[in-house]
C-alpha positions as CSV (number, residue, x, y, z in Angstrom):
1,C,108.5,109.6,113.8
2,P,106.6,108.7,110.6
3,H,108.7,111.2,108.6
4,H,112.0,109.5,109.3
5,S,113.1,106.4,107.4
6,P,114.7,103.6,109.5
7,L,118.5,103.4,109.6
8,P,119.9,100.6,107.5
9,S,121.3,98.9,110.6
10,L,117.8,98.5,112.0
11,Q,116.7,96.7,108.8
12,E,119.5,94.1,109.1
13,V,118.6,92.4,112.3
14,G,119.3,88.7,113.1
15,P,117.2,86.5,115.3
16,T,116.1,88.0,118.7
17,M,116.8,85.8,121.7
18,V,113.8,85.9,123.9
19,G,114.3,83.2,126.6
20,D,116.2,80.2,127.9
21,E,115.2,76.6,128.6
22,H,113.5,77.7,131.9
23,S,111.3,80.4,130.2
24,D,107.5,80.3,130.5
25,P,106.4,78.1,127.5
26,D,103.1,80.0,127.2
27,L,104.9,83.4,126.9
28,M,107.4,81.8,124.4
29,S,104.4,80.6,122.4
30,F,102.8,84.1,122.5
31,L,106.0,85.5,121.1
32,G,106.1,82.9,118.4
33,A,109.5,81.7,119.6
34,T,111.3,78.6,118.5
35,K,113.5,76.6,120.9
36,R,116.9,75.5,119.7
37,N,120.2,74.1,121.1
38,M,123.3,75.6,119.5
39,L,126.1,73.1,118.8
40,G,128.5,73.1,121.7
41,N,126.1,74.6,124.2
42,N,124.6,72.5,127.0
43,F,121.4,74.7,127.2
44,S,118.5,75.6,125.0
45,E,117.4,79.1,124.0
46,Y,114.2,80.6,122.4
47,Y,114.5,83.0,119.5
48,V,112.2,84.8,117.0
49,Q,113.0,86.2,113.6
50,E,111.4,89.6,114.5
51,A,113.3,92.7,115.3
52,P,113.7,93.6,119.0
53,R,111.3,96.5,118.8
54,V,108.5,94.2,117.6
55,V,109.2,91.8,120.5
56,L,109.3,94.6,123.0
57,D,106.0,95.9,121.7
58,K,104.4,92.5,122.2
59,L,105.8,92.2,125.7
60,E,104.5,95.6,126.6
61,S,101.1,94.5,125.6
62,C,101.4,91.8,128.3
63,G,102.4,94.2,131.0
64,Y,106.2,94.0,130.8
65,R,108.2,97.2,131.0
66,V,111.9,97.8,130.2
67,V,113.9,98.3,133.3
68,S,117.4,98.6,131.7
69,M,119.3,98.1,128.5
70,T,123.0,97.6,127.9
71,G,125.4,96.5,125.2
72,V,127.6,93.5,125.4
73,G,130.0,93.5,122.4
74,Q,127.6,93.8,119.5
75,T,124.7,92.4,121.4
76,L,122.0,94.5,123.1
77,V,120.4,93.1,126.3
78,W,117.1,94.4,127.7
79,C,116.0,93.6,131.2
80,L,112.2,93.7,131.7
81,H,109.8,93.5,134.6
82,K,106.2,92.5,134.6
83,E,103.9,95.0,136.4
């Protein structure tokens, strides 16, 4: 709603993880994702600096739809499906 100001917690978002080492490189490029390998992990992950809602809007424009969402600790996880 344009009349509501965002909650402070929505303004303080860290990187959004958008894929793993097996993700579609073209989709990761579309999202503007950077690939990294965190120290101690034997896998790579893709992330963006944008808020999850921005990433979800981009994915929706490509035909993806949110199927479910859950919280794991302080992390939110969205499951999407491409129509």
